[in-house]
C-alpha atoms as one frame of an Amber mdcrd trajectory, in Angstrom:
protein
  -1.872 -44.230  22.591  -1.091 -41.759  19.787  -1.841 -42.799  16.251   1.145
 -44.321  14.458   2.928 -45.461  17.624   3.238 -49.127  18.401   3.744 -50.566
  21.888   6.681 -52.903  22.347   5.268 -54.959  25.179   3.133 -55.090  28.277
   6.101 -54.747  30.642   7.000 -51.329  29.136   3.621 -49.657  28.545   5.140
 -46.162  28.057   7.865 -47.336  25.687   7.001 -46.948  22.025   9.032 -47.406
  18.863   8.870 -43.644  18.259  10.530 -43.034  21.652  13.556 -45.236  20.959
  16.929 -43.965  19.789  19.549 -46.243  18.277  22.747 -44.766  19.604  25.457
 -47.039  18.183  28.468 -48.040  20.222  29.706 -46.648  23.524  33.450 -46.101
  23.750  35.502 -45.893  26.892  38.407 -43.521  27.284  41.591 -45.023  25.827
  43.469 -46.679  28.674  46.930 -45.546  29.711  48.825 -48.486  28.233  52.471
 -49.190  27.594  53.065 -52.364  25.586  55.517 -54.949  26.850  58.919 -54.565
  25.139  58.454 -57.749  23.082  55.175 -56.465  21.574  56.597 -52.991  20.928
  59.589 -54.575  19.178  57.394 -56.839  17.031  55.188 -53.937  15.949  58.218
 -51.780  15.096  59.780 -54.362  12.772  58.497 -55.235   9.308  55.094 -54.663
   7.778  52.079 -53.684   9.868  50.547 -56.927  11.173  46.982 -58.182  10.958
  45.174 -58.744  14.268  43.507 -62.150  14.663  41.520 -62.882  17.801  38.413
 -64.710  18.890  38.179 -63.442  22.476  35.833 -65.427  24.675  34.979 -68.039
  22.042  36.040 -71.461  23.317  37.144 -73.504  20.325  36.894 -77.314  20.344
  40.309 -77.815  18.713  42.467 -74.713  19.253  45.595 -76.451  17.938  43.927
 -77.138  14.586  42.551 -73.617  14.295  45.938 -72.191  15.217  47.613 -74.300
  12.518  45.105 -73.009   9.942  45.683 -69.400  11.026  49.478 -69.678  10.885
  49.304 -71.415   7.491  47.053 -68.621   6.175  49.350 -65.906   7.538  52.393
 -67.497   5.933  50.721 -68.363   2.636  49.752 -64.723   2.016  53.013 -63.340
   3.387  51.703 -61.101   6.166  52.615 -60.768   9.799  50.021 -61.288  12.515
  49.265 -60.592  16.135  47.201 -63.556  17.318  45.313 -63.046  20.564  45.494
 -66.189  22.662  41.945 -65.618  23.974  40.011 -68.089  26.085  41.067 -70.931
  23.778  44.760 -70.226  24.411  45.666 -70.135  20.711  49.341 -70.921  20.237
  49.411 -73.099  23.356  52.485 -72.407  25.469  54.002 -70.016  22.919  54.049
 -66.415  24.098  55.442 -63.512  22.129  57.105 -63.828  18.743  57.454 -67.182
  16.997  60.884 -68.407  15.882  59.975 -67.427  12.313  59.270 -63.873  13.482
  55.979 -63.478  11.607  53.463 -64.192  14.392  53.167 -62.656  17.842  50.971
 -64.463  20.388  49.351 -61.927  22.647  47.698 -62.146  26.045  45.602 -59.231
  27.286  45.977 -55.929  25.488  43.447 -53.107  25.114  41.976 -53.022  21.618
  41.795 -49.229  21.850  45.597 -49.148  21.833  46.371 -52.198  19.702  44.069
 -51.465  16.765  45.968 -48.262  16.056  48.971 -50.503  15.261  47.455 -53.185
  12.999  46.484 -53.206   9.319  43.258 -55.239   9.630  41.141 -57.030  12.227
  39.940 -60.652  11.972  37.646 -61.634  14.841  34.466 -63.414  16.000  32.125
 -60.428  15.716  31.874 -59.379  19.344  30.341 -55.929  19.738  33.354 -54.366
  21.449  35.898 -55.696  18.977  33.699 -54.705  16.034  33.237 -51.199  17.414
  36.926 -50.702  18.099  37.972 -51.945  14.662  35.496 -49.625  12.957  36.451
 -46.695  15.179  40.063 -47.142  14.076  39.089 -47.501  10.413  40.544 -50.989
  10.077  39.281 -53.425   7.455  37.391 -56.064   9.377  36.627 -59.709   8.683
  34.203 -61.429  11.021  34.469 -65.197  11.448  31.177 -66.358  12.982  31.427
 -69.486  15.109  27.852 -70.264  16.163  24.317 -69.104  16.840  23.838 -65.382
  17.119  27.199 -64.564  15.572  26.116 -66.038  12.234  22.968 -63.918  12.118
  24.725 -60.834  13.511  27.444 -61.196  10.880  24.802 -61.378   8.147  23.086
 -58.252   9.481  26.394 -56.460   9.998  27.547 -57.259   6.448  24.311 -55.971
   4.979  24.485 -52.845   7.130  28.021 -52.058   6.056  27.083 -52.633   2.430
  24.116 -50.301   2.635  26.248 -47.651   4.322  28.416 -47.479   1.216  25.845
 -47.940  -1.518  22.308 -46.805  -2.060  21.607 -49.043  -5.049  22.599 -52.658
  -4.414  23.107 -55.094  -7.246  22.968 -58.862  -6.858  26.718 -59.302  -7.399
  27.667 -56.600  -4.883  25.187 -57.909  -2.332  26.568 -61.429  -2.724  30.100
 -60.139  -2.090  29.003 -58.362   1.086  27.529 -61.534   2.559
């Protein structure tokens, strides 16, 4: 083995740290997507909404989380597209609420949708994170358990270091 190279493990004897490339995210081609009329109408009216979605996370009490999300949306005066996800946020409600400020969404490609939202609030899944960043949308990650907490910490530090070469304690605290 060459000097300065470190083996990663017995099962990959030829693989060394020096031979690895970190390539970032892989993006698929944007799908050919036409939104349902109700979604197109919601997006066309009023201020640009915030996307809120937790994808495959199964939440113990989706009704309570949904109530918190709707209260937050209304207390700050924004509109939101809330992805129903695996937890079926919003229950039986589909489309726009009676108040007109929240749209409950089933499946929709992020590649299309994130071009039409002002920010992205999500659980920190790799695909959602990549798509939000690709579209230049401010992103807030809400970690729910295990790896997401540590990935969110690492992601926050990484984003901070991308924008600053000399961290201070106060700035670092804000990024966490």
